[in-house]
N, C-alpha and C positions, 0 to 999 in steps of 0.2 A: 569841683571835683565830685564825681558820682560816689554815692555811699556804697560800700561793699555789701553785696547780698549775702545773707547767711542761710544755712540749712539746718533744720532740726529733724531728727528721725525718731519716731516712737514705734515700739514693736511689742506686741503681747498677743496672747491667745484670746483675751477678753476685750470686747469693744468698750465695756464700761470702765475697765482699767485704763485703757488708752484715753478715754474721755476725761477721766480724772487727772491723768498725767498732763494732758494738753491744757486743761483749765488751770492747774497749779502753775504750769510754765507761763501761761499768759498773765496770770496774776503777778508773777515774779517780774516779768518784763515790763509791764505797764501797758504801753500802747504801740506795739510794733505794727508795721504795715505789712500785711500778708500779701505776698505777690502771687503765690500759687500753692495749691495743696494737691497731693496725689495719694490715693489709697490703693493698696494691693493686698491680695490674700494669696499665701503660698503654703505649701506643705513643707514642713521642716522636721528634722530629727535632731534630738538633743545630742545623741551619740551616733557614731557610724552604723552600728547594728540595731539601733532602736527603730521602732515604727515611726511613721510621720504623724504629725497633727497640724491642723490649720493654724496659721499665724497671720495676724493682721499687721501691716506696716503702713504707717501714715508719715509722709514726708511733707514738711512745710518749708517753703522758701519765703524769707522775710527780710525786712530792713528795719533797723532801729531808728527811732525819731532823732533828729538833730538835738543836741543839748546846748544850743546857742543861747 
């Protein structure tokens, strides 16, 4: 039976913050198999009437190793 693919999304305004989050996540998981990654930059507003600021979104599709 195929293993289910999982998705993890990271989002922040700072690339170095996202890098730290991804590294900590990978350390926690051990050895996942990364299937695909996608990075996007979008303008977002915290509140409806606020100005926008750039936000980086990194999406990672992965599978965990079998624990046999």
